[in-house]
N, C-alpha and C positions, 0 to 999 in steps of 0.2 A: 504494500500500500504506500503510495507517495502522498505525503501530507502537504507539502508546499509551504507557503507563507501563512501559517496559522499562528495565532497568539492567544495568550490568556487562557480562559476556561475552555475555549474551543480546542486549543492545542492540548491541554490537559486531558480532555475527553478522548482525543485520539490515542494518547499514550495509555490511558487507563483501559481502553478497549483492545490494545495490541497484546498479542501473545509474547512478543519479544521485540526489542529494538536492536537492529543490526547497525553498527557504526563502522563503516568500511574505510575510515581514514587512517592512514599511518602517520600523517603529518600534523593534524590538529593537536596542539599542545595543551589547550585548556579544556575543551570538551564540555562546555556548558550544557549542551543538549543531552549529554549522558546524565548529568545531575537532574535535569528536568524529567527524563524518563524514569530514573530510579526513584525520584521523589513521588512519582505517580504509582510506584510499585511495579513498574514494568522491568523485567529482567533485560539486561544488556549483553549483547555479543559483540566483541571487539577484538582487534589485534592487540597483542601484548606489548604495546609501545607506551612511551612516557605518559601522554595525556590520560588515556583510559586506565593505565596502571595506577596512577595517582588518585583517580576518582574512585576506583573500586575499594581499595584499602580495607579489605575485610568485611565489606558490606554484604557479601554473599548474594548480591543481585547482579553481579557482573561476571560473565564467563569470558576469559581472555584466552585466545588460541590463534595460532598462525593459520589455521583452517577455519574460516568463518562459518562454514557449513556445520562443522563439528561443534563450534562454540554456540551456534544457534540451537542445535538439537539439545545440547546440554542445558542451555538456558530455558528451553521449553520444558524440560523434565524437572528443573528446579522450581520454577514458578514461585519464588518467595515473594511475599507482599509486605515489604518493610517500609512502605511509603511514609507513614507518620514519623517513624524514627529518623528517616533520612531527611524529611522536611525540617525537623528540629535541628539535626546536625548541621545542615547547610543554610539555616535561616539567617536573616539579617541580624537578629538578636545574638545568635551564636557567633557570627563573624565579628560583630561589634565587641562582644565580650572577650573574644580571643585577642582582638586588637588592644582593647583597654588593659587586659592583663599583661600585655607585653610592654606597656609604657613604664618608664622609670622616672621617678621624680628627680629633678635636678635643680639645684640652686642657681646654676649657671643659665637657666632659662629665663630668669628675671631680667628684664631689659631696664638698664639705668635710664633715668630721665635726663634729657639734655637741656640745660638752661640756655635760654636765648640770650645773646650778648647785648 
């Protein structure tokens, strides 16, 4: 099924009705579409390259294999539906929390006032 340029709830409905999402790229390094599919609970079949490998990270909804046919069949048999947990893991709240937890307070961040002459 080719989805084309769908957005929002219409795109989510396509992902939710799909049996598996096959991601045939070897060069897409971010793979946002993988997160969208997994957040909808749709298993993903992809090549074991950097982008998909980093997105799967133990979620058990992504099957990575050099043979996309084999990955697709394995994803069909797994059919895990972990959408809510993945939505929480990749939410704006989670991303913001991760960012804020990485900040380090520093006195050097205070900007001295400059007096006008």
